[in-house]
PDB file of N, CA, C and O in Angstrom, chain B, residues numbered from 101:
ATOM      1  N   UNK B 101    -109.690 -17.885  48.569  1.00  0.00           N
ATOM      2  CA  UNK B 101    -110.065 -17.293  49.843  1.00  0.00           C
ATOM      3  C   UNK B 101    -111.041 -18.225  50.561  1.00  0.00           C
ATOM      4  O   UNK B 101    -112.035 -18.659  49.979  1.00  0.00           O
ATOM      5  N   UNK B 102    -110.760 -18.523  51.797  1.00  0.00           N
ATOM      6  CA  UNK B 102    -111.621 -19.420  52.559  1.00  0.00           C
ATOM      7  C   UNK B 102    -112.745 -18.649  53.239  1.00  0.00           C
ATOM      8  O   UNK B 102    -112.600 -17.481  53.599  1.00  0.00           O
ATOM      9  N   UNK B 103    -113.838 -19.321  53.399  1.00  0.00           N
ATOM     10  CA  UNK B 103    -115.004 -18.738  54.053  1.00  0.00           C
ATOM     11  C   UNK B 103    -114.840 -18.802  55.566  1.00  0.00           C
ATOM     12  O   UNK B 103    -114.517 -19.857  56.112  1.00  0.00           O
ATOM     13  N   UNK B 104    -115.057 -17.697  56.235  1.00  0.00           N
ATOM     14  CA  UNK B 104    -115.024 -17.649  57.696  1.00  0.00           C
ATOM     15  C   UNK B 104    -116.438 -17.913  58.209  1.00  0.00           C
ATOM     16  O   UNK B 104    -117.356 -17.146  57.919  1.00  0.00           O
ATOM     17  N   UNK B 105    -116.616 -18.975  58.955  1.00  0.00           N
ATOM     18  CA  UNK B 105    -117.922 -19.335  59.480  1.00  0.00           C
ATOM     19  C   UNK B 105    -118.267 -18.439  60.657  1.00  0.00           C
ATOM     20  O   UNK B 105    -117.441 -18.211  61.540  1.00  0.00           O
ATOM     21  N   UNK B 106    -119.484 -17.937  60.662  1.00  0.00           N
ATOM     22  CA  UNK B 106    -119.938 -17.071  61.749  1.00  0.00           C
ATOM     23  C   UNK B 106    -120.670 -17.893  62.809  1.00  0.00           C
ATOM     24  O   UNK B 106    -121.086 -19.024  62.560  1.00  0.00           O
ATOM     25  N   UNK B 107    -120.816 -17.308  63.980  1.00  0.00           N
ATOM     26  CA  UNK B 107    -121.607 -17.961  65.022  1.00  0.00           C
ATOM     27  C   UNK B 107    -123.044 -18.158  64.546  1.00  0.00           C
ATOM     28  O   UNK B 107    -123.668 -19.175  64.849  1.00  0.00           O
ATOM     29  N   UNK B 108    -123.563 -17.193  63.806  1.00  0.00           N
ATOM     30  CA  UNK B 108    -124.927 -17.306  63.275  1.00  0.00           C
ATOM     31  C   UNK B 108    -125.059 -18.524  62.371  1.00  0.00           C
ATOM     32  O   UNK B 108    -126.057 -19.241  62.435  1.00  0.00           O
ATOM     33  N   UNK B 109    -124.048 -18.761  61.522  1.00  0.00           N
ATOM     34  CA  UNK B 109    -124.075 -19.923  60.635  1.00  0.00           C
ATOM     35  C   UNK B 109    -123.988 -21.222  61.437  1.00  0.00           C
ATOM     36  O   UNK B 109    -124.666 -22.198  61.115  1.00  0.00           O
ATOM     37  N   UNK B 110    -123.174 -21.235  62.454  1.00  0.00           N
ATOM     38  CA  UNK B 110    -123.066 -22.418  63.316  1.00  0.00           C
ATOM     39  C   UNK B 110    -124.402 -22.706  63.978  1.00  0.00           C
ATOM     40  O   UNK B 110    -124.853 -23.851  64.011  1.00  0.00           O
ATOM     41  N   UNK B 111    -125.034 -21.667  64.505  1.00  0.00           N
ATOM     42  CA  UNK B 111    -126.321 -21.845  65.172  1.00  0.00           C
ATOM     43  C   UNK B 111    -127.383 -22.334  64.178  1.00  0.00           C
ATOM     44  O   UNK B 111    -128.195 -23.199  64.508  1.00  0.00           O
ATOM     45  N   UNK B 112    -127.373 -21.780  62.967  1.00  0.00           N
ATOM     46  CA  UNK B 112    -128.331 -22.220  61.946  1.00  0.00           C
ATOM     47  C   UNK B 112    -128.099 -23.676  61.546  1.00  0.00           C
ATOM     48  O   UNK B 112    -129.053 -24.431  61.356  1.00  0.00           O
ATOM     49  N   UNK B 113    -126.839 -24.065  61.418  1.00  0.00           N
ATOM     50  CA  UNK B 113    -126.508 -25.454  61.090  1.00  0.00           C
ATOM     51  C   UNK B 113    -127.062 -26.399  62.152  1.00  0.00           C
ATOM     52  O   UNK B 113    -127.667 -27.423  61.834  1.00  0.00           O
ATOM     53  N   UNK B 114    -126.850 -26.043  63.408  1.00  0.00           N
ATOM     54  CA  UNK B 114    -127.364 -26.885  64.492  1.00  0.00           C
ATOM     55  C   UNK B 114    -128.897 -26.934  64.463  1.00  0.00           C
ATOM     56  O   UNK B 114    -129.495 -27.978  64.724  1.00  0.00           O
ATOM     57  N   UNK B 115    -129.514 -25.817  64.150  1.00  0.00           N
ATOM     58  CA  UNK B 115    -130.978 -25.782  64.070  1.00  0.00           C
ATOM     59  C   UNK B 115    -131.474 -26.702  62.953  1.00  0.00           C
ATOM     60  O   UNK B 115    -132.398 -27.489  63.154  1.00  0.00           O
ATOM     61  N   UNK B 116    -130.855 -26.595  61.782  1.00  0.00           N
ATOM     62  CA  UNK B 116    -131.269 -27.414  60.633  1.00  0.00           C
ATOM     63  C   UNK B 116    -131.150 -28.907  60.916  1.00  0.00           C
ATOM     64  O   UNK B 116    -132.035 -29.687  60.566  1.00  0.00           O
ATOM     65  N   UNK B 117    -130.051 -29.296  61.552  1.00  0.00           N
ATOM     66  CA  UNK B 117    -129.771 -30.725  61.720  1.00  0.00           C
ATOM     67  C   UNK B 117    -130.313 -31.324  63.014  1.00  0.00           C
ATOM     68  O   UNK B 117    -130.586 -32.523  63.062  1.00  0.00           O
ATOM     69  N   UNK B 118    -130.475 -30.519  64.063  1.00  0.00           N
ATOM     70  CA  UNK B 118    -130.750 -31.106  65.377  1.00  0.00           C
ATOM     71  C   UNK B 118    -131.948 -30.525  66.124  1.00  0.00           C
ATOM     72  O   UNK B 118    -132.276 -31.012  67.207  1.00  0.00           O
ATOM     73  N   UNK B 119    -132.614 -29.498  65.583  1.00  0.00           N
ATOM     74  CA  UNK B 119    -133.666 -28.831  66.352  1.00  0.00           C
ATOM     75  C   UNK B 119    -134.791 -29.781  66.754  1.00  0.00           C
ATOM     76  O   UNK B 119    -135.284 -29.705  67.879  1.00  0.00           O
ATOM     77  N   UNK B 120    -135.201 -30.667  65.859  1.00  0.00           N
ATOM     78  CA  UNK B 120    -136.289 -31.596  66.208  1.00  0.00           C
ATOM     79  C   UNK B 120    -135.899 -32.448  67.411  1.00  0.00           C
ATOM     80  O   UNK B 120    -136.673 -32.583  68.359  1.00  0.00           O
ATOM     81  N   UNK B 121    -134.703 -33.017  67.371  1.00  0.00           N
ATOM     82  CA  UNK B 121    -134.238 -33.842  68.495  1.00  0.00           C
ATOM     83  C   UNK B 121    -134.029 -33.004  69.755  1.00  0.00           C
ATOM     84  O   UNK B 121    -134.336 -33.447  70.862  1.00  0.00           O
ATOM     85  N   UNK B 122    -133.504 -31.789  69.577  1.00  0.00           N
ATOM     86  CA  UNK B 122    -133.285 -30.915  70.737  1.00  0.00           C
ATOM     87  C   UNK B 122    -134.614 -30.572  71.418  1.00  0.00           C
ATOM     88  O   UNK B 122    -134.702 -30.569  72.646  1.00  0.00           O
ATOM     89  N   UNK B 123    -135.638 -30.287  70.627  1.00  0.00           N
ATOM     90  CA  UNK B 123    -136.962 -29.991  71.205  1.00  0.00           C
ATOM     91  C   UNK B 123    -137.506 -31.191  71.968  1.00  0.00           C
ATOM     92  O   UNK B 123    -138.045 -31.052  73.066  1.00  0.00           O
ATOM     93  N   UNK B 124    -137.361 -32.372  71.372  1.00  0.00           N
ATOM     94  CA  UNK B 124    -137.839 -33.590  72.034  1.00  0.00           C
ATOM     95  C   UNK B 124    -137.089 -33.825  73.346  1.00  0.00           C
ATOM     96  O   UNK B 124    -137.681 -34.244  74.340  1.00  0.00           O
ATOM     97  N   UNK B 125    -135.796 -33.555  73.340  1.00  0.00           N
ATOM     98  CA  UNK B 125    -134.966 -33.752  74.531  1.00  0.00           C
ATOM     99  C   UNK B 125    -135.310 -32.718  75.588  1.00  0.00           C
ATOM    100  O   UNK B 125    -135.379 -33.040  76.774  1.00  0.00           O
ATOM    101  N   UNK B 126    -135.526 -31.482  75.169  1.00  0.00           N
ATOM    102  CA  UNK B 126    -135.884 -30.411  76.087  1.00  0.00           C
ATOM    103  C   UNK B 126    -134.676 -29.615  76.561  1.00  0.00           C
ATOM    104  O   UNK B 126    -133.528 -30.025  76.393  1.00  0.00           O
ATOM    105  N   UNK B 127    -134.968 -28.476  77.153  1.00  0.00           N
ATOM    106  CA  UNK B 127    -133.926 -27.544  77.588  1.00  0.00           C
ATOM    107  C   UNK B 127    -133.029 -28.153  78.654  1.00  0.00           C
ATOM    108  O   UNK B 127    -131.805 -28.086  78.543  1.00  0.00           O
ATOM    109  N   UNK B 128    -133.620 -28.746  79.682  1.00  0.00           N
ATOM    110  CA  UNK B 128    -132.812 -29.243  80.803  1.00  0.00           C
ATOM    111  C   UNK B 128    -131.875 -30.373  80.375  1.00  0.00           C
ATOM    112  O   UNK B 128    -130.714 -30.407  80.784  1.00  0.00           O
ATOM    113  N   UNK B 129    -132.372 -31.291  79.559  1.00  0.00           N
ATOM    114  CA  UNK B 129    -131.522 -32.391  79.095  1.00  0.00           C
ATOM    115  C   UNK B 129    -130.440 -31.885  78.137  1.00  0.00           C
ATOM    116  O   UNK B 129    -129.314 -32.381  78.158  1.00  0.00           O
ATOM    117  N   UNK B 130    -130.773 -30.913  77.308  1.00  0.00           N
ATOM    118  CA  UNK B 130    -129.782 -30.337  76.402  1.00  0.00           C
ATOM    119  C   UNK B 130    -128.701 -29.628  77.206  1.00  0.00           C
ATOM    120  O   UNK B 130    -127.516 -29.736  76.891  1.00  0.00           O
ATOM    121  N   UNK B 131    -129.103 -28.910  78.232  1.00  0.00           N
ATOM    122  CA  UNK B 131    -128.126 -28.258  79.107  1.00  0.00           C
ATOM    123  C   UNK B 131    -127.234 -29.296  79.783  1.00  0.00           C
ATOM    124  O   UNK B 131    -126.030 -29.085  79.924  1.00  0.00           O
ATOM    125  N   UNK B 132    -127.817 -30.403  80.196  1.00  0.00           N
ATOM    126  CA  UNK B 132    -127.045 -31.473  80.822  1.00  0.00           C
ATOM    127  C   UNK B 132    -125.997 -32.017  79.854  1.00  0.00           C
ATOM    128  O   UNK B 132    -124.866 -32.285  80.258  1.00  0.00           O
ATOM    129  N   UNK B 133    -126.361 -32.184  78.578  1.00  0.00           N
ATOM    130  CA  UNK B 133    -125.399 -32.640  77.572  1.00  0.00           C
ATOM    131  C   UNK B 133    -124.269 -31.630  77.420  1.00  0.00           C
ATOM    132  O   UNK B 133    -123.105 -32.010  77.294  1.00  0.00           O
ATOM    133  N   UNK B 134    -124.615 -30.331  77.433  1.00  0.00           N
ATOM    134  CA  UNK B 134    -123.590 -29.288  77.347  1.00  0.00           C
ATOM    135  C   UNK B 134    -122.611 -29.408  78.509  1.00  0.00           C
ATOM    136  O   UNK B 134    -121.398 -29.331  78.314  1.00  0.00           O
ATOM    137  N   UNK B 135    -123.126 -29.591  79.691  1.00  0.00           N
ATOM    138  CA  UNK B 135    -122.269 -29.720  80.875  1.00  0.00           C
ATOM    139  C   UNK B 135    -121.393 -30.963  80.761  1.00  0.00           C
ATOM    140  O   UNK B 135    -120.222 -30.930  81.141  1.00  0.00           O
ATOM    141  N   UNK B 136    -121.942 -32.049  80.245  1.00  0.00           N
ATOM    142  CA  UNK B 136    -121.148 -33.273  80.047  1.00  0.00           C
ATOM    143  C   UNK B 136    -119.999 -33.005  79.081  1.00  0.00           C
ATOM    144  O   UNK B 136    -118.878 -33.460  79.310  1.00  0.00           O
ATOM    145  N   UNK B 137    -120.267 -32.277  78.011  1.00  0.00           N
ATOM    146  CA  UNK B 137    -119.213 -31.953  77.056  1.00  0.00           C
ATOM    147  C   UNK B 137    -118.153 -31.057  77.688  1.00  0.00           C
ATOM    148  O   UNK B 137    -116.970 -31.192  77.376  1.00  0.00           O
ATOM    149  N   UNK B 138    -118.553 -30.156  78.561  1.00  0.00           N
ATOM    150  CA  UNK B 138    -117.581 -29.323  79.265  1.00  0.00           C
ATOM    151  C   UNK B 138    -116.700 -30.202  80.152  1.00  0.00           C
ATOM    152  O   UNK B 138    -115.499 -29.959  80.268  1.00  0.00           O
ATOM    153  N   UNK B 139    -117.283 -31.207  80.768  1.00  0.00           N
ATOM    154  CA  UNK B 139    -116.503 -32.157  81.564  1.00  0.00           C
ATOM    155  C   UNK B 139    -115.504 -32.915  80.711  1.00  0.00           C
ATOM    156  O   UNK B 139    -114.368 -33.141  81.128  1.00  0.00           O
ATOM    157  N   UNK B 140    -115.928 -33.313  79.506  1.00  0.00           N
ATOM    158  CA  UNK B 140    -115.012 -34.008  78.600  1.00  0.00           C
ATOM    159  C   UNK B 140    -113.896 -33.076  78.137  1.00  0.00           C
ATOM    160  O   UNK B 140    -112.762 -33.515  77.948  1.00  0.00           O
ATOM    161  N   UNK B 141    -114.208 -31.797  77.956  1.00  0.00           N
ATOM    162  CA  UNK B 141    -113.180 -30.819  77.618  1.00  0.00           C
ATOM    163  C   UNK B 141    -112.183 -30.677  78.769  1.00  0.00           C
ATOM    164  O   UNK B 141    -110.976 -30.601  78.540  1.00  0.00           O
ATOM    165  N   UNK B 142    -112.682 -30.643  79.995  1.00  0.00           N
ATOM    166  CA  UNK B 142    -111.798 -30.552  81.156  1.00  0.00           C
ATOM    167  C   UNK B 142    -110.838 -31.734  81.193  1.00  0.00           C
ATOM    168  O   UNK B 142    -109.650 -31.568  81.471  1.00  0.00           O
ATOM    169  N   UNK B 143    -111.353 -32.923  80.912  1.00  0.00           N
ATOM    170  CA  UNK B 143    -110.497 -34.117  80.895  1.00  0.00           C
ATOM    171  C   UNK B 143    -109.434 -34.009  79.809  1.00  0.00           C
ATOM    172  O   UNK B 143    -108.277 -34.363  80.034  1.00  0.00           O
ATOM    173  N   UNK B 144    -109.824 -33.519  78.628  1.00  0.00           N
ATOM    174  CA  UNK B 144    -108.862 -33.366  77.531  1.00  0.00           C
ATOM    175  C   UNK B 144    -107.782 -32.342  77.879  1.00  0.00           C
ATOM    176  O   UNK B 144    -106.620 -32.505  77.507  1.00  0.00           O
ATOM    177  N   UNK B 145    -108.170 -31.294  78.591  1.00  0.00           N
ATOM    178  CA  UNK B 145    -107.193 -30.296  79.027  1.00  0.00           C
ATOM    179  C   UNK B 145    -106.226 -30.912  80.025  1.00  0.00           C
ATOM    180  O   UNK B 145    -105.016 -30.701  79.939  1.00  0.00           O
ATOM    181  N   UNK B 146    -106.758 -31.670  80.968  1.00  0.00           N
ATOM    182  CA  UNK B 146    -105.916 -32.287  81.996  1.00  0.00           C
ATOM    183  C   UNK B 146    -104.942 -33.307  81.419  1.00  0.00           C
ATOM    184  O   UNK B 146    -103.818 -33.436  81.903  1.00  0.00           O
ATOM    185  N   UNK B 147    -105.368 -34.034  80.387  1.00  0.00           N
ATOM    186  CA  UNK B 147    -104.490 -35.034  79.791  1.00  0.00           C
ATOM    187  C   UNK B 147    -103.544 -34.432  78.764  1.00  0.00           C
ATOM    188  O   UNK B 147    -102.577 -35.074  78.355  1.00  0.00           O
ATOM    189  N   UNK B 148    -103.818 -33.204  78.347  1.00  0.00           N
ATOM    190  CA  UNK B 148    -102.968 -32.551  77.366  1.00  0.00           C
ATOM    191  C   UNK B 148    -103.147 -33.061  75.943  1.00  0.00           C
ATOM    192  O   UNK B 148    -102.302 -32.812  75.084  1.00  0.00           O
ATOM    193  N   UNK B 149    -104.237 -33.770  75.689  1.00  0.00           N
ATOM    194  CA  UNK B 149    -104.511 -34.344  74.369  1.00  0.00           C
ATOM    195  C   UNK B 149    -105.082 -33.255  73.458  1.00  0.00           C
ATOM    196  O   UNK B 149    -106.266 -32.932  73.545  1.00  0.00           O
ATOM    197  N   UNK B 150    -104.247 -32.694  72.590  1.00  0.00           N
ATOM    198  CA  UNK B 150    -104.636 -31.569  71.731  1.00  0.00           C
ATOM    199  C   UNK B 150    -105.787 -31.925  70.797  1.00  0.00           C
ATOM    200  O   UNK B 150    -106.704 -31.125  70.614  1.00  0.00           O
ATOM    201  N   UNK B 151    -105.749 -33.120  70.203  1.00  0.00           N
ATOM    202  CA  UNK B 151    -106.841 -33.535  69.312  1.00  0.00           C
ATOM    203  C   UNK B 151    -108.157 -33.608  70.061  1.00  0.00           C
ATOM    204  O   UNK B 151    -109.182 -33.140  69.565  1.00  0.00           O
ATOM    205  N   UNK B 152    -108.136 -34.190  71.249  1.00  0.00           N
ATOM    206  CA  UNK B 152    -109.350 -34.285  72.062  1.00  0.00           C
ATOM    207  C   UNK B 152    -109.827 -32.894  72.484  1.00  0.00           C
ATOM    208  O   UNK B 152    -111.030 -32.636  72.531  1.00  0.00           O
ATOM    209  N   UNK B 153    -108.893 -32.008  72.789  1.00  0.00           N
ATOM    210  CA  UNK B 153    -109.265 -30.633  73.165  1.00  0.00           C
ATOM    211  C   UNK B 153    -110.032 -29.960  72.028  1.00  0.00           C
ATOM    212  O   UNK B 153    -111.061 -29.325  72.256  1.00  0.00           O
ATOM    213  N   UNK B 154    -109.524 -30.102  70.804  1.00  0.00           N
ATOM    214  CA  UNK B 154    -110.186 -29.495  69.652  1.00  0.00           C
ATOM    215  C   UNK B 154    -111.575 -30.098  69.440  1.00  0.00           C
ATOM    216  O   UNK B 154    -112.538 -29.373  69.188  1.00  0.00           O
ATOM    217  N   UNK B 155    -111.677 -31.416  69.541  1.00  0.00           N
ATOM    218  CA  UNK B 155    -112.970 -32.078  69.367  1.00  0.00           C
ATOM    219  C   UNK B 155    -113.964 -31.645  70.434  1.00  0.00           C
ATOM    220  O   UNK B 155    -115.126 -31.376  70.131  1.00  0.00           O
ATOM    221  N   UNK B 156    -113.513 -31.578  71.679  1.00  0.00           N
ATOM    222  CA  UNK B 156    -114.421 -31.228  72.769  1.00  0.00           C
ATOM    223  C   UNK B 156    -114.827 -29.751  72.715  1.00  0.00           C
ATOM    224  O   UNK B 156    -115.958 -29.410  73.063  1.00  0.00           O
ATOM    225  N   UNK B 157    -113.921 -28.878  72.285  1.00  0.00           N
ATOM    226  CA  UNK B 157    -114.296 -27.472  72.112  1.00  0.00           C
ATOM    227  C   UNK B 157    -115.384 -27.371  71.037  1.00  0.00           C
ATOM    228  O   UNK B 157    -116.342 -26.614  71.193  1.00  0.00           O
ATOM    229  N   UNK B 158    -115.239 -28.126  69.959  1.00  0.00           N
ATOM    230  CA  UNK B 158    -116.263 -28.136  68.913  1.00  0.00           C
ATOM    231  C   UNK B 158    -117.589 -28.654  69.461  1.00  0.00           C
ATOM    232  O   UNK B 158    -118.646 -28.103  69.154  1.00  0.00           O
ATOM    233  N   UNK B 159    -117.539 -29.714  70.273  1.00  0.00           N
ATOM    234  CA  UNK B 159    -118.759 -30.253  70.874  1.00  0.00           C
ATOM    235  C   UNK B 159    -119.419 -29.240  71.806  1.00  0.00           C
ATOM    236  O   UNK B 159    -120.641 -29.089  71.792  1.00  0.00           O
ATOM    237  N   UNK B 160    -118.623 -28.547  72.611  1.00  0.00           N
ATOM    238  CA  UNK B 160    -119.169 -27.540  73.525  1.00  0.00           C
ATOM    239  C   UNK B 160    -119.868 -26.447  72.724  1.00  0.00           C
ATOM    240  O   UNK B 160    -120.970 -26.028  73.079  1.00  0.00           O
ATOM    241  N   UNK B 161    -119.241 -25.985  71.653  1.00  0.00           N
ATOM    242  CA  UNK B 161    -119.848 -24.947  70.830  1.00  0.00           C
ATOM    243  C   UNK B 161    -121.147 -25.441  70.192  1.00  0.00           C
ATOM    244  O   UNK B 161    -122.134 -24.707  70.146  1.00  0.00           O
ATOM    245  N   UNK B 162    -121.149 -26.676  69.702  1.00  0.00           N
ATOM    246  CA  UNK B 162    -122.351 -27.235  69.086  1.00  0.00           C
ATOM    247  C   UNK B 162    -123.503 -27.329  70.081  1.00  0.00           C
ATOM    248  O   UNK B 162    -124.629 -26.943  69.766  1.00  0.00           O
ATOM    249  N   UNK B 163    -123.228 -27.838  71.278  1.00  0.00           N
ATOM    250  CA  UNK B 163    -124.279 -27.966  72.283  1.00  0.00           C
ATOM    251  C   UNK B 163    -124.734 -26.601  72.799  1.00  0.00           C
ATOM    252  O   UNK B 163    -125.909 -26.424  73.121  1.00  0.00           O
ATOM    253  N   UNK B 164    -123.814 -25.635  72.882  1.00  0.00           N
ATOM    254  CA  UNK B 164    -124.189 -24.282  73.267  1.00  0.00           C
ATOM    255  C   UNK B 164    -125.126 -23.677  72.225  1.00  0.00           C
ATOM    256  O   UNK B 164    -126.112 -23.028  72.574  1.00  0.00           O
ATOM    257  N   UNK B 165    -124.818 -23.891  70.948  1.00  0.00           N
ATOM    258  CA  UNK B 165    -125.681 -23.391  69.881  1.00  0.00           C
ATOM    259  C   UNK B 165    -127.057 -24.057  69.944  1.00  0.00           C
ATOM    260  O   UNK B 165    -128.074 -23.393  69.744  1.00  0.00           O
ATOM    261  N   UNK B 166    -127.096 -25.349  70.218  1.00  0.00           N
ATOM    262  CA  UNK B 166    -128.383 -26.050  70.356  1.00  0.00           C
ATOM    263  C   UNK B 166    -129.189 -25.489  71.514  1.00  0.00           C
ATOM    264  O   UNK B 166    -130.394 -25.273  71.390  1.00  0.00           O
ATOM    265  N   UNK B 167    -128.534 -25.257  72.627  1.00  0.00           N
ATOM    266  CA  UNK B 167    -129.221 -24.684  73.783  1.00  0.00           C
ATOM    267  C   UNK B 167    -129.730 -23.282  73.463  1.00  0.00           C
ATOM    268  O   UNK B 167    -130.855 -22.930  73.820  1.00  0.00           O
ATOM    269  N   UNK B 168    -128.909 -22.485  72.796  1.00  0.00           N
ATOM    270  CA  UNK B 168    -129.332 -21.135  72.405  1.00  0.00           C
ATOM    271  C   UNK B 168    -130.570 -21.200  71.512  1.00  0.00           C
ATOM    272  O   UNK B 168    -131.480 -20.384  71.654  1.00  0.00           O
ATOM    273  N   UNK B 169    -130.608 -22.158  70.600  1.00  0.00           N
ATOM    274  CA  UNK B 169    -131.789 -22.321  69.748  1.00  0.00           C
ATOM    275  C   UNK B 169    -133.030 -22.607  70.573  1.00  0.00           C
ATOM    276  O   UNK B 169    -134.082 -22.008  70.346  1.00  0.00           O
ATOM    277  N   UNK B 170    -132.916 -23.511  71.521  1.00  0.00           N
ATOM    278  CA  UNK B 170    -134.072 -23.844  72.358  1.00  0.00           C
ATOM    279  C   UNK B 170    -134.539 -22.658  73.192  1.00  0.00           C
ATOM    280  O   UNK B 170    -135.729 -22.520  73.478  1.00  0.00           O
ATOM    281  N   UNK B 171    -133.600 -21.807  73.578  1.00  0.00           N
ATOM    282  CA  UNK B 171    -133.931 -20.640  74.396  1.00  0.00           C
ATOM    283  C   UNK B 171    -134.271 -19.410  73.547  1.00  0.00           C
ATOM    284  O   UNK B 171    -134.548 -18.337  74.084  1.00  0.00           O
ATOM    285  N   UNK B 172    -134.247 -19.572  72.228  1.00  0.00           N
ATOM    286  CA  UNK B 172    -134.485 -18.463  71.286  1.00  0.00           C
ATOM    287  C   UNK B 172    -133.526 -17.299  71.532  1.00  0.00           C
ATOM    288  O   UNK B 172    -133.917 -16.132  71.516  1.00  0.00           O
ATOM    289  N   UNK B 173    -132.264 -17.650  71.758  1.00  0.00           N
ATOM    290  CA  UNK B 173    -131.212 -16.652  71.956  1.00  0.00           C
ATOM    291  C   UNK B 173    -130.340 -16.633  70.709  1.00  0.00           C
ATOM    292  O   UNK B 173    -129.864 -17.678  70.266  1.00  0.00           O
ATOM    293  N   UNK B 174    -130.131 -15.464  70.149  1.00  0.00           N
ATOM    294  CA  UNK B 174    -129.220 -15.300  69.021  1.00  0.00           C
ATOM    295  C   UNK B 174    -127.808 -15.269  69.596  1.00  0.00           C
ATOM    296  O   UNK B 174    -127.389 -14.265  70.173  1.00  0.00           O
ATOM    297  N   UNK B 175    -127.089 -16.352  69.441  1.00  0.00           N
ATOM    298  CA  UNK B 175    -125.773 -16.524  70.047  1.00  0.00           C
ATOM    299  C   UNK B 175    -124.799 -15.432  69.610  1.00  0.00           C
ATOM    300  O   UNK B 175    -124.104 -14.847  70.441  1.00  0.00           O
ATOM    301  N   UNK B 176    -124.750 -15.161  68.322  1.00  0.00           N
ATOM    302  CA  UNK B 176    -123.828 -14.143  67.816  1.00  0.00           C
ATOM    303  C   UNK B 176    -124.182 -12.760  68.361  1.00  0.00           C
ATOM    304  O   UNK B 176    -123.303 -12.017  68.799  1.00  0.00           O
ATOM    305  N   UNK B 177    -125.452 -12.423  68.333  1.00  0.00           N
ATOM    306  CA  UNK B 177    -125.874 -11.119  68.836  1.00  0.00           C
ATOM    307  C   UNK B 177    -125.611 -10.994  70.334  1.00  0.00           C
ATOM    308  O   UNK B 177    -125.158  -9.946  70.796  1.00  0.00           O
ATOM    309  N   UNK B 178    -125.887 -12.043  71.090  1.00  0.00           N
ATOM    310  CA  UNK B 178    -125.653 -12.005  72.539  1.00  0.00           C
ATOM    311  C   UNK B 178    -124.175 -11.783  72.832  1.00  0.00           C
ATOM    312  O   UNK B 178    -123.821 -11.013  73.725  1.00  0.00           O
ATOM    313  N   UNK B 179    -123.311 -12.462  72.078  1.00  0.00           N
ATOM    314  CA  UNK B 179    -121.870 -12.298  72.271  1.00  0.00           C
ATOM    315  C   UNK B 179    -121.442 -10.872  71.949  1.00  0.00           C
ATOM    316  O   UNK B 179    -120.697 -10.251  72.707  1.00  0.00           O
ATOM    317  N   UNK B 180    -121.921 -10.363  70.819  1.00  0.00           N
ATOM    318  CA  UNK B 180    -121.550  -9.006  70.414  1.00  0.00           C
ATOM    319  C   UNK B 180    -122.029  -7.975  71.439  1.00  0.00           C
ATOM    320  O   UNK B 180    -121.299  -7.047  71.788  1.00  0.00           O
ATOM    321  N   UNK B 181    -123.253  -8.149  71.911  1.00  0.00           N
ATOM    322  CA  UNK B 181    -123.789  -7.200  72.893  1.00  0.00           C
ATOM    323  C   UNK B 181    -122.965  -7.209  74.174  1.00  0.00           C
ATOM    324  O   UNK B 181    -122.732  -6.157  74.769  1.00  0.00           O
ATOM    325  N   UNK B 182    -122.537  -8.351  74.589  1.00  0.00           N
ATOM    326  CA  UNK B 182    -121.799  -8.489  75.850  1.00  0.00           C
ATOM    327  C   UNK B 182    -120.332  -8.065  75.721  1.00  0.00           C
ATOM    328  O   UNK B 182    -119.802  -7.380  76.596  1.00  0.00           O
ATOM    329  N   UNK B 183    -119.678  -8.476  74.625  1.00  0.00           N
ATOM    330  CA  UNK B 183    -118.231  -8.314  74.543  1.00  0.00           C
ATOM    331  C   UNK B 183    -117.736  -7.255  73.561  1.00  0.00           C
ATOM    332  O   UNK B 183    -116.594  -6.809  73.666  1.00  0.00           O
ATOM    333  N   UNK B 184    -118.572  -6.850  72.614  1.00  0.00           N
ATOM    334  CA  UNK B 184    -118.126  -5.817  71.675  1.00  0.00           C
ATOM    335  C   UNK B 184    -118.661  -4.435  72.051  1.00  0.00           C
ATOM    336  O   UNK B 184    -118.163  -3.418  71.570  1.00  0.00           O
ATOM    337  N   UNK B 185    -119.664  -4.405  72.902  1.00  0.00           N
ATOM    338  CA  UNK B 185    -120.251  -3.146  73.369  1.00  0.00           C
ATOM    339  C   UNK B 185    -120.327  -3.138  74.886  1.00  0.00           C
ATOM    340  O   UNK B 185    -121.406  -2.977  75.457  1.00  0.00           O
ATOM    341  N   UNK B 186    -119.179  -3.313  75.542  1.00  0.00           N
ATOM    342  CA  UNK B 186    -119.232  -3.420  76.999  1.00  0.00           C
ATOM    343  C   UNK B 186    -119.772  -2.135  77.642  1.00  0.00           C
ATOM    344  O   UNK B 186    -119.454  -1.020  77.228  1.00  0.00           O
ATOM    345  N   UNK B 187    -120.576  -2.337  78.638  1.00  0.00           N
ATOM    346  CA  UNK B 187    -121.135  -1.224  79.397  1.00  0.00           C
ATOM    347  C   UNK B 187    -120.310  -1.032  80.653  1.00  0.00           C
ATOM    348  O   UNK B 187    -119.820  -2.004  81.229  1.00  0.00           O
ATOM    349  N   UNK B 188    -120.152   0.207  81.085  1.00  0.00           N
ATOM    350  CA  UNK B 188    -119.409   0.419  82.328  1.00  0.00           C
ATOM    351  C   UNK B 188    -120.139  -0.224  83.498  1.00  0.00           C
ATOM    352  O   UNK B 188    -121.368  -0.295  83.500  1.00  0.00           O
ATOM    353  N   UNK B 189    -119.380  -0.700  84.506  1.00  0.00           N
ATOM    354  CA  UNK B 189    -120.034  -1.302  85.672  1.00  0.00           C
ATOM    355  C   UNK B 189    -120.893  -0.273  86.390  1.00  0.00           C
ATOM    356  O   UNK B 189    -120.596   0.922  86.389  1.00  0.00           O
ATOM    357  N   UNK B 190    -121.952  -0.757  86.997  1.00  0.00           N
ATOM    358  CA  UNK B 190    -122.878   0.126  87.721  1.00  0.00           C
ATOM    359  C   UNK B 190    -122.277   0.561  89.025  1.00  0.00           C
ATOM    360  O   UNK B 190    -122.905   1.307  89.776  1.00  0.00           O
TER     361      UNK B 190
END
């Protein structure tokens, strides 16, 4: 049986390996890197390169987790609150 990785585990992995560098870089620069990765994902989608799409999706998730760490946002909890417990529109 294979282990299913959770968003919490992904966020913790990014914290363990990159938090020091992310703090030094700061929120705005980390966000800029995330946006750059989204641009690279857009290019991979446009070219139809499946391998590049997978790599760029992984990069986007990694940078999103790093940004969430800097903002002290629990990525998994935020997702669950928004999408698993939807509130009716006001």
